[in-house]
KOLBA-202850 format. One line per 2 residues: number of its first residue (from 1); for each residue x, y, z of N, C-alpha, C, O. Coordinates in nm, 2 decimals. Each point is the difference from the previous one (the first is absolute). Layout:
NUM = X,Y,Z,X,Y,Z,X,Y,Z,X,Y,Z | ...
***
This chain:
1 = 24.71,-5.46,11.66,0.06,-0.05,0.13,0.12,0.08,0.03,0.08,0.03,-0.09 | -0.06,-0.01,0.22,0.12,0.08,0.04,0.09,-0.09,0.09,-0.05,-0.06,0.10
3 = 0.17,0.04,-0.13,0.09,-0.07,0.08,0.08,0.10,0.08,0.07,0.08,-0.06 | -0.08,-0.08,0.20,0.06,0.10,0.08,0.12,-0.07,0.07,0.00,-0.11,0.05
5 = 0.11,0.19,-0.05,0.12,-0.03,0.09,0.01,0.12,0.09,-0.08,0.10,-0.01 | 0.19,-0.10,0.09,0.02,0.11,0.10,0.01,0.13,-0.07,-0.07,0.10,0.04
7 = 0.14,-0.08,-0.15,0.02,0.13,-0.06,-0.03,-0.01,-0.15,0.02,0.10,-0.07 | -0.06,-0.20,0.02,-0.03,-0.02,-0.15,-0.13,-0.06,-0.02,-0.04,-0.10,0.06
9 = -0.04,0.16,-0.15,-0.14,-0.06,-0.03,0.01,-0.04,-0.15,0.06,0.07,-0.08 | -0.12,-0.18,0.05,-0.01,-0.04,-0.14,-0.14,-0.03,-0.03,-0.07,-0.08,0.06
11 = 0.01,0.16,-0.16,-0.14,-0.01,-0.04,-0.01,-0.04,-0.15,0.06,0.06,-0.08 | -0.14,-0.16,0.05,-0.02,-0.04,-0.14,-0.11,0.08,-0.05,-0.12,-0.03,0.04
13 = 0.13,0.12,-0.13,-0.10,0.09,-0.05,-0.08,-0.08,-0.10,-0.12,0.01,-0.01 | 0.19,-0.09,-0.08,-0.06,-0.08,-0.10,0.10,-0.12,-0.02,0.09,-0.01,0.07
15 = -0.12,-0.07,-0.17,0.08,-0.11,-0.03,0.14,0.04,-0.05,0.09,-0.07,0.02 | -0.08,0.19,-0.08,0.12,0.05,-0.05,0.06,0.11,0.06,0.10,0.06,-0.05
17 = -0.15,-0.01,0.16,0.04,0.12,0.06,0.01,-0.02,0.16,-0.10,-0.04,0.06 | 0.21,0.07,0.00,0.01,-0.01,0.15,0.06,0.13,0.05,0.08,0.07,-0.07
19 = -0.11,-0.03,0.19,0.06,0.12,0.06,0.08,-0.05,0.13,-0.05,-0.06,0.09 | 0.18,0.09,-0.09,0.09,-0.02,0.11,0.01,0.13,0.07,0.07,0.09,-0.06
21 = -0.13,-0.08,0.18,-0.01,0.13,0.07,0.10,0.00,0.12,-0.01,-0.09,0.09 | 0.09,0.20,-0.08,0.08,0.01,0.12,-0.08,0.07,0.10,-0.05,0.11,-0.03
23 = 0.04,-0.16,0.15,-0.10,0.05,0.10,0.07,0.00,0.14,-0.01,-0.10,0.07 | 0.08,0.20,-0.03,0.07,0.01,0.12,0.01,0.14,0.05,0.10,0.07,-0.01
25 = -0.22,-0.02,0.07,0.00,0.14,0.05,0.00,0.10,-0.11,-0.01,-0.04,-0.12 | 0.01,0.16,0.16,-0.01,0.11,-0.10,0.12,0.01,-0.10,-0.01,0.05,-0.11
27 = 0.12,-0.10,0.16,0.13,0.01,-0.09,0.02,-0.12,-0.08,0.09,0.00,-0.09 | -0.16,-0.11,0.12,0.01,-0.13,-0.08,0.14,-0.05,-0.01,0.04,-0.04,-0.10
29 = 0.04,0.05,0.22,0.13,-0.05,-0.01,0.00,-0.15,0.02,-0.10,-0.05,0.05 | 0.21,-0.01,-0.09,0.01,-0.15,0.02,0.11,-0.03,0.09,0.12,0.04,-0.02
31 = -0.15,-0.11,0.13,0.11,-0.05,0.08,0.03,-0.15,-0.04,-0.06,-0.04,-0.10 | 0.14,-0.03,0.18,0.04,-0.14,-0.04,-0.12,-0.09,-0.02,0.00,-0.08,-0.09
33 = -0.11,0.10,0.18,-0.11,-0.08,-0.01,-0.08,0.03,-0.13,-0.06,-0.09,-0.06 | 0.05,0.22,0.02,-0.06,0.04,-0.11,0.07,-0.06,-0.13,-0.07,-0.04,-0.09
35 = 0.20,0.05,0.09,0.07,-0.05,-0.11,-0.01,-0.16,-0.01,0.00,-0.05,-0.12 | -0.02,-0.01,0.23,-0.03,-0.15,0.00,-0.14,-0.02,-0.06,-0.02,-0.09,-0.08
37 = -0.07,0.17,0.12,-0.14,-0.01,-0.06,0.00,0.02,-0.15,-0.07,-0.07,-0.07 | 0.15,0.17,0.02,0.01,0.03,-0.14,0.06,-0.12,-0.08,-0.05,-0.04,-0.10
39 = 0.16,-0.01,0.16,0.06,-0.12,-0.07,-0.09,-0.12,0.00,0.00,-0.07,-0.10 | -0.08,0.05,0.21,-0.09,-0.11,0.01,-0.11,0.01,-0.10,-0.03,-0.10,-0.07
41 = -0.03,0.21,0.05,-0.11,0.03,-0.09,0.05,-0.02,-0.14,-0.07,-0.06,-0.09 | 0.19,0.12,0.06,0.05,-0.02,-0.14,0.02,-0.14,-0.03,-0.01,-0.04,-0.11
43 = 0.05,-0.04,0.21,0.03,-0.14,-0.02,-0.13,-0.08,-0.04,0.00,-0.08,-0.08 | -0.11,0.12,0.16,-0.13,-0.06,-0.03,-0.05,0.03,-0.14,-0.08,-0.08,-0.06
45 = 0.12,0.19,0.00,-0.05,0.04,-0.13,0.09,-0.07,-0.12,-0.04,0.00,-0.11 | 0.15,-0.06,0.15,0.09,-0.05,-0.10,-0.06,-0.10,-0.10,0.04,-0.01,-0.11
47 = -0.13,-0.07,0.16,-0.06,-0.11,-0.09,-0.13,0.04,-0.06,-0.06,-0.08,-0.08 | 0.01,0.20,0.10,-0.13,0.05,-0.06,0.03,0.03,-0.15,0.11,0.02,-0.05
49 = -0.23,-0.03,-0.02,0.01,0.04,-0.14,0.04,0.15,-0.01,-0.03,0.07,0.10 | 0.09,-0.03,-0.21,0.03,0.14,-0.01,-0.11,0.10,0.03,-0.11,-0.02,-0.05
51 = 0.15,0.12,0.13,-0.11,0.10,0.03,0.08,0.14,0.02,0.12,0.00,0.00 | -0.20,0.10,0.01,0.05,0.14,0.03,-0.01,0.01,0.15,-0.10,-0.03,0.06
53 = 0.21,0.07,0.00,0.00,0.02,0.14,0.04,0.14,0.03,0.11,0.05,-0.03 | -0.21,0.02,0.10,0.02,0.14,0.03,0.06,0.01,0.15,-0.06,-0.04,0.09
55 = 0.18,0.09,-0.09,0.06,0.03,0.13,-0.03,0.14,0.04,0.03,0.10,-0.08 | -0.08,-0.08,0.20,-0.04,0.14,0.04,0.00,0.01,0.15,0.02,-0.10,0.07
57 = -0.04,0.22,-0.02,-0.01,0.01,0.14,-0.14,0.03,0.05,-0.08,0.06,-0.08 | 0.04,-0.09,0.20,-0.13,0.03,0.05,-0.01,0.15,0.03,0.09,0.06,0.05
59 = -0.21,-0.01,-0.08,-0.02,0.15,0.02,0.06,0.08,-0.10,0.03,-0.04,-0.11 | -0.02,0.17,0.13,0.04,0.10,-0.10,0.13,0.06,0.03,0.06,0.07,-0.08
61 = 0.00,-0.09,0.20,0.12,0.07,0.04,0.12,-0.07,-0.05,0.09,0.07,-0.05 | -0.08,-0.21,0.06,0.13,-0.07,-0.03,-0.02,-0.12,-0.08,-0.09,-0.08,0.02
63 = 0.18,0.06,-0.11,0.02,-0.12,-0.07,0.08,-0.09,0.09,-0.05,-0.10,0.05 | 0.17,0.14,-0.02,0.08,-0.07,0.10,0.12,0.10,0.04,0.07,0.04,-0.09
65 = -0.05,-0.01,0.21,0.09,0.10,0.04,0.14,-0.07,0.05,0.08,0.06,0.06 | -0.07,-0.19,-0.10,0.13,-0.07,0.02,0.00,-0.10,0.11,-0.10,-0.03,0.06
67 = 0.21,-0.01,-0.02,0.03,-0.10,0.10,-0.01,0.07,0.13,0.05,0.11,0.02 | -0.11,-0.18,0.08,0.00,0.05,0.14,0.06,-0.10,0.09,-0.02,-0.12,-0.02
69 = 0.09,0.17,0.12,0.06,-0.09,0.10,0.01,0.07,0.13,-0.04,0.11,0.02 | 0.09,-0.19,0.08,0.02,0.06,0.13,0.15,-0.01,0.03,0.07,-0.07,-0.07
71 = -0.03,0.13,0.18,0.14,0.01,0.04,0.06,-0.14,0.02,0.11,-0.03,-0.05 | -0.19,-0.06,0.11,0.06,-0.13,0.03,0.02,-0.08,-0.13,0.09,-0.08,-0.01
73 = -0.18,0.10,-0.08,0.02,-0.08,-0.13,0.12,0.05,-0.07,0.08,-0.09,-0.05 | -0.05,0.22,0.05,0.12,0.06,-0.07,0.13,-0.05,0.07,0.10,0.00,-0.06
75 = -0.11,-0.03,0.19,0.12,-0.04,0.07,0.03,-0.15,-0.03,0.10,-0.05,0.03 | -0.20,-0.02,-0.09,0.01,-0.14,-0.03,0.03,-0.02,-0.15,-0.09,0.01,-0.08
77 = 0.21,-0.04,0.04,0.03,-0.02,-0.14,-0.07,-0.11,-0.07,-0.03,0.01,-0.12 | -0.01,-0.11,0.19,-0.08,-0.11,-0.06,-0.14,0.05,-0.04,-0.06,-0.04,-0.10
79 = 0.00,0.13,0.19,-0.13,0.05,-0.03,0.00,0.09,-0.13,-0.09,0.00,-0.08 | 0.20,0.08,0.07,0.01,0.09,-0.11,0.03,-0.08,-0.13,-0.06,0.03,-0.10
81 = 0.14,-0.13,0.11,0.02,-0.09,-0.11,-0.13,-0.07,-0.04,-0.02,-0.01,-0.12 | -0.06,-0.03,0.21,-0.12,-0.07,-0.04,-0.10,0.09,-0.07,-0.06,-0.03,-0.10
83 = 0.05,0.16,0.15,-0.09,0.10,-0.06,0.05,0.03,-0.14,-0.08,0.00,-0.09 | 0.21,0.02,0.07,0.05,0.03,-0.13,-0.01,-0.11,-0.09,-0.03,0.02,-0.12
85 = 0.04,-0.15,0.17,-0.02,-0.12,-0.09,-0.14,-0.02,-0.04,-0.03,-0.03,-0.12 | -0.06,0.06,0.21,-0.14,-0.01,-0.04,-0.04,0.11,-0.11,-0.07,-0.03,-0.09
87 = 0.12,0.15,0.11,-0.03,0.10,-0.09,0.05,-0.03,-0.15,-0.07,0.02,-0.10 | 0.20,-0.07,0.10,0.06,-0.03,-0.12,-0.06,-0.12,-0.07,-0.02,0.00,-0.12
89 = -0.02,-0.09,0.20,-0.07,-0.12,-0.05,-0.14,0.04,-0.06,-0.04,-0.05,-0.11 | -0.03,0.14,0.18,-0.13,0.04,-0.05,0.01,0.07,-0.14,-0.08,-0.02,-0.09
91 = 0.18,0.11,0.09,0.02,0.08,-0.13,0.04,-0.10,-0.11,-0.05,0.01,-0.11 | 0.14,-0.11,0.13,0.03,-0.10,-0.10,-0.12,-0.08,-0.05,-0.02,-0.02,-0.11
93 = -0.06,-0.01,0.21,-0.13,-0.07,-0.04,-0.09,0.08,-0.09,-0.06,-0.05,-0.09 | 0.05,0.18,0.12,-0.08,0.09,-0.08,0.06,0.01,-0.14,-0.08,-0.01,-0.10
95 = 0.21,0.02,0.09,0.06,0.01,-0.13,-0.01,-0.13,-0.08,-0.01,0.00,-0.12 | 0.02,-0.12,0.19,0.01,-0.12,-0.07,-0.14,-0.06,-0.03,-0.02,-0.10,-0.07
97 = -0.08,0.16,0.14,-0.14,-0.05,-0.01,-0.05,0.01,-0.15,0.04,0.08,-0.07 | -0.14,-0.18,0.04,-0.07,0.01,-0.13,-0.12,0.09,0.02,-0.06,0.04,-0.10
99 = 0.03,0.00,0.22,-0.11,0.10,0.02,0.05,0.14,-0.04,0.12,0.02,0.00 | -0.21,0.08,-0.03,0.04,0.13,-0.04,-0.03,0.09,0.12,-0.12,0.02,0.04
101 = 0.22,0.03,0.02,-0.01,0.08,0.12,-0.01,0.15,-0.04,0.09,0.06,-0.07 | -0.19,0.01,0.13,-0.02,0.14,-0.03,0.01,0.07,0.14,-0.08,-0.04,0.09
103 = 0.16,0.13,-0.07,0.01,0.08,0.12,-0.09,0.12,-0.01,0.02,0.08,-0.08 | -0.12,-0.08,0.17,-0.09,0.12,0.00,0.04,0.09,0.12,-0.03,-0.03,0.12
105 = 0.12,0.13,-0.15,0.06,0.08,0.10,-0.10,0.10,0.05,0.00,0.11,-0.06 | -0.07,-0.14,0.16,-0.11,0.09,0.05,0.04,0.11,0.09,-0.08,0.09,0.02
107 = 0.21,-0.09,0.02,0.05,0.10,0.09,0.15,0.00,0.01,0.07,-0.01,-0.10 | -0.02,0.03,0.22,0.15,-0.01,0.02,0.05,-0.14,-0.03,-0.05,-0.10,0.05
109 = 0.15,0.09,-0.14,0.08,-0.12,-0.03,0.14,0.04,0.03,0.08,0.06,-0.08 | -0.04,-0.10,0.20,0.14,0.03,0.05,0.08,-0.12,0.03,-0.05,-0.10,0.04
111 = 0.18,0.11,-0.07,0.09,-0.11,0.03,-0.04,-0.13,-0.06,0.00,-0.02,-0.12 | -0.04,-0.08,0.21,-0.04,-0.13,-0.04,-0.13,0.01,-0.09,-0.02,-0.08,-0.09
113 = -0.06,0.19,0.11,-0.12,0.02,-0.08,0.04,0.02,-0.14,-0.06,-0.06,-0.09 | 0.15,0.15,0.06,0.04,0.03,-0.14,0.07,-0.12,-0.06,0.00,-0.02,-0.12
115 = 0.07,-0.06,0.21,0.07,-0.12,-0.06,-0.11,-0.10,-0.05,0.02,-0.06,-0.10 | -0.13,0.05,0.18,-0.10,-0.10,-0.05,-0.07,0.06,-0.13,-0.03,-0.08,-0.09
117 = 0.02,0.21,0.08,-0.06,0.06,-0.12,0.09,-0.02,-0.12,-0.05,-0.03,-0.11 | 0.18,0.05,0.13,0.10,-0.02,-0.11,0.01,-0.15,-0.04,0.04,-0.03,-0.12
119 = -0.07,-0.06,0.20,0.00,-0.14,-0.03,-0.12,-0.05,-0.08,0.00,-0.10,-0.07 | -0.11,0.18,0.08,-0.12,-0.03,-0.08,0.01,0.02,-0.14,0.09,0.06,-0.05
121 = -0.18,-0.12,-0.03,0.01,0.00,-0.14,-0.05,0.15,-0.06,0.04,0.04,-0.10 | -0.13,0.01,0.18,-0.05,0.14,-0.04,-0.03,0.07,0.13,-0.04,-0.06,0.10
123 = 0.06,0.19,-0.10,-0.03,0.08,0.12,-0.09,0.12,-0.04,0.04,0.07,-0.09 | -0.14,-0.05,0.16,-0.09,0.12,-0.03,-0.02,0.07,0.14,-0.04,-0.06,0.10
125 = 0.07,0.19,-0.10,-0.01,0.07,0.13,-0.11,0.10,0.01,-0.04,0.06,-0.10 | -0.02,-0.05,0.21,-0.09,0.11,0.03,0.06,0.13,-0.02,0.12,0.02,0.03
127 = -0.19,0.08,-0.07,0.05,0.14,-0.01,0.05,0.06,0.13,0.06,0.10,0.00 | -0.10,-0.17,0.11,0.04,0.05,0.13,0.12,-0.08,0.05,0.05,0.02,0.11
129 = 0.00,-0.11,-0.18,0.11,-0.09,0.05,0.13,0.07,0.01,0.03,0.10,-0.07 | 0.05,-0.14,0.16,0.14,0.05,0.02,0.09,-0.13,0.01,-0.03,-0.10,0.05
131 = 0.15,0.12,-0.12,0.09,-0.11,0.00,0.14,0.04,0.04,0.03,0.12,-0.01 | 0.05,-0.22,0.06,0.13,0.03,0.04,0.06,-0.10,0.09,-0.07,-0.10,0.04
133 = 0.20,0.12,0.00,0.06,-0.09,0.09,0.07,0.08,0.11,0.12,0.00,0.01 | -0.20,0.06,0.08,0.04,0.08,0.11,0.08,-0.08,0.10,0.09,0.06,0.07
135 = -0.11,-0.19,-0.06,0.07,-0.08,0.09,0.15,0.00,-0.02,0.07,-0.03,0.10 | -0.03,0.06,-0.22,0.15,0.01,-0.02,0.06,0.10,0.09,0.11,-0.01,0.04
137 = -0.18,0.12,-0.01,0.05,0.11,0.08,0.01,-0.04,0.16,0.07,0.06,0.08 | -0.14,-0.18,-0.06,0.01,-0.04,0.14,0.07,-0.14,0.02,-0.01,-0.06,0.10
139 = 0.09,0.03,-0.21,0.08,-0.12,0.01,-0.07,-0.12,-0.04,0.06,-0.11,0.01 | -0.18,0.11,-0.06,-0.08,-0.11,-0.05,0.02,-0.03,-0.14,-0.06,0.07,-0.08
141 = 0.14,-0.17,0.04,0.03,-0.03,-0.14,-0.12,-0.07,-0.07,-0.09,-0.05,0.06 | 0.10,0.05,-0.20,-0.10,-0.08,-0.07,0.00,-0.15,0.04,0.11,-0.05,0.02
143 = -0.22,-0.02,-0.02,0.00,-0.14,0.03,0.01,-0.08,-0.12,0.04,-0.12,0.01 | -0.06,0.17,-0.13,-0.01,-0.09,-0.12,0.09,0.04,-0.11,-0.01,-0.04,-0.12
145 = 0.12,0.12,0.15,0.10,0.03,-0.10,-0.05,0.11,-0.10,0.06,0.00,-0.11 | -0.15,0.08,0.13,-0.06,0.08,-0.10,0.10,0.11,-0.05,-0.01,0.05,-0.11
147 = 0.11,-0.02,0.20,0.10,0.11,-0.04,0.12,-0.07,-0.07,0.08,0.07,-0.06 | -0.07,-0.20,0.07,0.11,-0.07,-0.07,-0.04,-0.09,-0.11,0.08,-0.06,-0.07
149 = -0.21,0.06,0.04,-0.06,-0.09,-0.11,0.01,0.08,-0.13,-0.08,0.09,-0.02 | 0.18,-0.12,-0.06,0.01,0.08,-0.13,-0.10,-0.04,-0.10,-0.02,0.07,-0.10
151 = -0.05,-0.18,0.12,-0.10,-0.05,-0.10,-0.13,0.07,0.01,-0.08,-0.02,-0.08 | 0.07,0.11,0.18,-0.13,0.08,0.01,0.00,0.11,-0.11,-0.10,0.06,-0.02
153 = 0.22,-0.03,-0.05,0.01,0.10,-0.10,-0.04,0.14,0.05,-0.07,0.07,-0.07 | 0.10,-0.04,0.19,-0.04,0.12,0.06,0.09,0.11,-0.06,0.12,-0.02,-0.02
155 = -0.17,0.14,-0.01,0.07,0.11,-0.05,0.10,0.05,0.12,-0.03,-0.02,0.12 | 0.13,0.09,-0.16,0.09,0.07,0.10,-0.08,0.09,0.09,0.03,0.01,0.12
157 = -0.12,0.06,-0.18,-0.08,0.10,0.08,-0.09,-0.07,0.10,-0.01,0.04,0.12 | -0.05,-0.15,-0.16,-0.09,-0.07,0.09,0.08,-0.07,0.11,-0.04,0.01,0.12
159 = 0.16,-0.06,-0.15,0.09,-0.06,0.10,0.04,0.10,0.10,-0.01,-0.02,0.12 | 0.04,0.14,-0.17,0.05,0.11,0.09,-0.11,0.05,0.10,0.03,0.03,0.12
161 = -0.16,-0.04,-0.18,-0.11,0.05,0.09,-0.02,-0.11,0.11,-0.02,0.04,0.12 | 0.03,-0.17,-0.16,-0.02,-0.10,0.11,0.11,0.00,0.10,-0.02,0.00,0.12
163 = 0.15,0.02,-0.17,0.11,-0.01,0.09,0.00,0.12,0.09,0.07,0.00,0.11 | -0.13,0.11,-0.15,0.00,0.13,0.09,-0.09,-0.03,0.12,0.02,0.07,0.10
165 = -0.11,-0.16,-0.10,-0.09,-0.01,0.11,-0.11,0.10,0.01,-0.08,0.00,0.10 | 0.07,0.09,-0.20,-0.10,0.10,0.00,-0.13,-0.06,-0.07,0.01,-0.10,-0.08
167 = -0.13,0.15,0.11,-0.13,-0.04,-0.05,-0.03,0.08,-0.13,0.03,0.11,-0.01 | -0.09,-0.18,-0.08,-0.05,0.06,-0.12,-0.15,-0.03,-0.02,-0.04,-0.10,0.05
169 = -0.03,0.18,-0.12,-0.14,-0.03,-0.03,-0.02,-0.09,-0.11,0.10,-0.03,-0.07 | -0.23,0.00,0.05,-0.03,-0.10,-0.10,0.04,0.04,-0.15,0.05,-0.08,-0.08
171 = -0.07,0.21,0.05,0.03,0.05,-0.13,0.15,0.00,-0.03,0.05,-0.04,-0.10 | 0.02,0.08,0.21,0.15,-0.01,-0.02,0.05,-0.15,-0.02,0.08,-0.03,-0.08
173 = -0.14,-0.05,0.16,0.04,-0.15,-0.01,-0.04,-0.05,-0.14,0.08,-0.09,-0.05 | -0.19,0.14,-0.01,-0.04,-0.05,-0.13,0.10,0.05,-0.10,0.05,-0.07,-0.09
175 = -0.01,0.20,0.10,0.10,0.06,-0.09,0.13,-0.07,0.00,0.07,0.00,-0.10 | -0.03,-0.05,0.22,0.12,-0.07,0.02,0.00,-0.15,-0.03,0.10,-0.07,0.00
177 = -0.22,0.02,-0.04,-0.02,-0.14,-0.03,-0.01,-0.09,0.12,0.01,-0.12,-0.02 | -0.04,0.17,0.14,-0.01,-0.08,0.11,-0.14,-0.06,0.02,-0.03,-0.10,0.07
179 = -0.06,0.17,-0.14,-0.14,-0.06,0.00,-0.04,0.01,-0.15,0.05,0.09,-0.08 | -0.15,-0.17,0.04,-0.04,-0.01,-0.14,-0.11,0.10,-0.03,-0.02,0.04,-0.12
181 = -0.06,-0.01,0.22,-0.12,0.09,-0.03,-0.05,0.07,0.13,0.03,-0.05,0.11 | -0.10,0.15,-0.13,-0.05,0.08,0.13,-0.15,0.01,-0.03,-0.04,0.04,-0.11
183 = -0.04,-0.07,0.21,-0.15,0.01,0.00,-0.04,0.09,0.10,0.05,0.00,0.11 | -0.15,0.08,-0.14,-0.06,0.09,0.11,-0.04,-0.08,0.12,-0.05,-0.12,-0.01
185 = 0.07,0.17,0.13,-0.02,-0.07,0.12,-0.15,-0.03,0.03,-0.03,-0.09,0.08 | -0.05,0.18,-0.14,-0.15,-0.03,0.01,-0.04,-0.13,-0.05,0.03,-0.03,-0.12
187 = -0.09,-0.06,0.20,-0.04,-0.14,-0.04,0.12,-0.08,-0.06,-0.01,-0.07,-0.09 | 0.13,0.09,0.16,0.12,-0.07,-0.05,-0.02,-0.15,0.00,0.04,-0.06,-0.10
189 = -0.08,0.01,0.21,-0.02,-0.15,0.01,-0.09,-0.06,-0.11,0.02,-0.10,-0.06 | -0.13,0.17,0.04,-0.10,-0.04,-0.10,0.06,0.00,-0.14,-0.01,-0.10,-0.08
191 = 0.08,0.22,0.05,0.06,0.01,-0.13,0.10,-0.11,-0.03,0.01,-0.06,-0.11 | 0.07,0.03,0.21,0.11,-0.10,-0.02,-0.06,-0.14,-0.01,0.04,-0.08,-0.09
193 = -0.15,0.05,0.17,-0.06,-0.13,-0.02,-0.06,-0.01,-0.13,0.00,-0.11,-0.06 | -0.07,0.21,0.01,-0.06,-0.01,-0.14,0.11,-0.03,-0.10,-0.02,-0.07,-0.10
195 = 0.14,0.14,0.12,0.10,-0.03,-0.10,0.06,-0.14,0.01,0.03,-0.06,-0.10 | -0.03,0.01,0.22,0.05,-0.14,0.02,-0.10,-0.09,-0.07,0.05,-0.10,-0.07
197 = -0.18,0.12,0.08,-0.09,-0.09,-0.06,0.01,0.01,-0.15,-0.04,-0.10,-0.07 | 0.09,0.20,0.01,0.00,0.02,-0.14,0.12,-0.08,-0.06,0.01,-0.02,-0.12
199 = 0.09,-0.02,0.20,0.12,-0.07,-0.04,-0.03,-0.15,-0.03,-0.09,-0.06,0.06 | 0.17,0.01,-0.15,-0.01,-0.15,-0.03,0.12,-0.07,0.07,0.11,0.01,-0.05
201 = -0.13,-0.07,0.16,0.11,-0.06,0.07,0.08,-0.11,-0.07,0.12,-0.02,0.01 | -0.20,-0.06,-0.10,0.07,-0.10,-0.07,0.09,0.06,-0.11,0.12,-0.05,-0.01
203 = -0.16,0.15,-0.05,0.09,0.07,-0.10,0.12,0.06,0.07,0.11,-0.01,-0.05 | -0.13,0.08,0.17,0.10,0.06,0.07,0.10,-0.10,0.05,0.12,0.03,0.00
205 = -0.16,-0.14,0.04,0.09,-0.11,0.05,0.09,-0.05,-0.11,0.11,-0.02,0.03 | -0.17,0.00,-0.15,0.07,-0.04,-0.11,0.11,0.09,-0.05,0.11,-0.04,-0.05
207 = -0.14,0.17,0.06,0.09,0.10,-0.05,0.06,0.09,0.10,0.04,0.12,-0.02 | -0.04,-0.17,0.14,0.06,0.07,0.11,0.15,0.03,-0.02,0.07,-0.08,-0.05
209 = -0.03,0.20,0.09,0.14,0.03,-0.03,0.09,-0.10,0.07,-0.03,-0.05,0.11 | 0.14,0.02,-0.18,0.10,-0.10,0.04,0.05,0.05,0.14,0.04,0.12,0.01
211 = -0.03,-0.21,0.09,0.04,0.04,0.13,0.14,0.04,0.01,0.09,-0.05,-0.07 | -0.06,0.15,0.16,0.13,0.05,0.02,0.08,-0.11,0.08,-0.05,-0.07,0.08
213 = 0.18,0.06,-0.12,0.09,-0.09,0.08,0.01,0.03,0.14,0.00,0.12,0.04 | 0.02,-0.22,0.05,0.02,0.02,0.14,0.14,0.05,0.03,0.09,-0.04,-0.06
215 = -0.08,0.13,0.16,0.13,0.03,0.05,0.06,-0.11,0.08,-0.06,-0.07,0.08 | 0.19,0.04,-0.11,0.06,-0.11,0.08,-0.02,0.02,0.14,0.03,0.11,0.06
217 = -0.07,-0.22,0.01,-0.04,0.01,0.14,0.11,0.03,0.10,-0.02,0.09,0.09 | 0.13,-0.14,-0.11,0.11,0.02,0.09,0.05,0.14,0.00,0.01,0.06,0.11
219 = 0.01,0.00,-0.23,0.04,0.14,-0.01,-0.10,0.09,0.05,0.03,0.10,0.07 | -0.16,-0.13,-0.10,-0.11,0.08,0.05,-0.01,0.01,0.15,-0.01,0.11,0.06
221 = 0.02,-0.23,0.00,0.00,-0.01,0.15,0.11,0.08,0.06,-0.01,0.07,0.11 | 0.13,-0.09,-0.16,0.12,0.07,0.04,-0.01,0.15,0.00,0.03,0.07,0.10
223 = -0.09,-0.02,-0.21,-0.02,0.15,-0.01,-0.10,0.05,0.09,0.01,0.10,0.06 | -0.12,-0.18,-0.04,-0.11,0.04,0.09,0.06,0.02,0.14,-0.03,0.10,0.06
225 = 0.10,-0.20,-0.01,0.05,0.02,0.14,0.11,0.09,0.02,0.03,0.05,0.11 | 0.05,-0.02,-0.22,0.10,0.11,0.01,-0.06,0.13,0.01,0.05,0.09,0.07
227 = -0.16,-0.06,-0.14,-0.07,0.12,-0.01,-0.09,0.03,0.12,-0.03,0.11,0.04 | -0.03,-0.22,0.01,-0.10,0.01,0.11,0.06,0.05,0.13,0.07,-0.07,0.07
229 = -0.10,0.19,-0.05,0.04,0.07,0.13,-0.12,0.08,0.06,-0.02,0.12,-0.04 | -0.06,-0.17,0.12,-0.11,0.08,0.05,0.00,-0.02,0.16,0.03,-0.11,0.05
231 = -0.07,0.22,0.01,-0.01,0.00,0.15,-0.14,-0.01,0.04,-0.09,0.02,-0.08 | 0.07,-0.03,0.21,-0.14,0.00,0.05,-0.06,0.15,-0.02,-0.11,0.01,-0.03
233 = 0.20,0.08,0.05,-0.04,0.14,-0.02,-0.05,0.02,-0.14,-0.10,0.07,-0.03 | 0.18,-0.12,-0.07,-0.04,0.02,-0.14,-0.13,-0.07,-0.03,-0.08,0.06,-0.08
235 = 0.05,-0.18,0.13,-0.13,-0.07,-0.02,-0.11,0.09,0.05,-0.11,0.01,-0.07 | 0.12,0.05,0.19,-0.10,0.09,0.05,-0.01,0.12,-0.08,-0.12,0.05,-0.01
237 = 0.22,0.01,-0.04,0.00,0.12,-0.08,-0.07,-0.03,-0.13,-0.07,0.09,-0.05 | 0.10,-0.21,-0.01,-0.07,-0.03,-0.12,-0.15,-0.01,0.02,-0.08,0.04,-0.09
239 = 0.04,-0.11,0.20,-0.14,-0.02,0.03,-0.07,0.14,0.02,-0.11,0.02,-0.05 | 0.18,0.07,0.12,-0.05,0.14,0.02,-0.02,0.07,-0.14,-0.10,0.07,-0.02
241 = 0.19,-0.09,-0.07,0.00,0.06,-0.13,-0.12,-0.05,-0.07,-0.08,0.08,-0.06 | 0.06,-0.21,0.05,-0.11,-0.06,-0.06,-0.14,0.06,0.05,-0.08,0.04,-0.08
243 = 0.08,-0.04,0.21,-0.13,0.05,0.06,-0.03,0.14,-0.02,-0.11,0.05,0.01 | 0.22,0.03,-0.04,-0.02,0.15,-0.02,-0.05,0.02,-0.14,-0.05,0.12,-0.02
245 = 0.05,-0.21,-0.07,-0.05,0.03,-0.14,-0.14,0.01,-0.01,-0.06,0.03,-0.11
***
């Protein structure tokens, strides 16, 4: 059975494996409606028995290329706050869940995309995947505190790569500890699903890594709005950059 929302699909592969698929055009970006879809679907999974949940993107091009918006949204502080709150809430749900989340990075994982991957319990990238936070170059800050969350135990080199806004390939990301493994792009979805089926969700739920503490909300919000400076031109430039890849 497939549960479809505007930008997120949820398919139950078996009793113990589900696929949460980001499905929004070739770039698989998430706007405020998509973030609301993600939050809603994660909420519906909260009471299920422990299972392995594969988060991936539709197609072969993109896992998720980040948050997308229009100029009128960015001029509206309440819309920006709502999008950021939804993204942060979704990441906190992934971290706190008893389900085991595996990010299957099938292509570009940029900005919010890499934030979702880092929030997962395990991340496996296609050999064709590219990762990074290019939005930083256009004034688009992280939505989930990835650059200020010291509990991610990120190396200085990994942090520097993310902060630079430059893209790195899957093997570089693996060497930096940003992904756990790299799989050949050929039959990537099938290989990842077979791996998911081999996992024991009950065992993983019982021994899941202790969750990272949450960043204090007031300080986090203050920092977000102090850093957030993006113009309509920047939004369009970022979109052009994504489409050029």
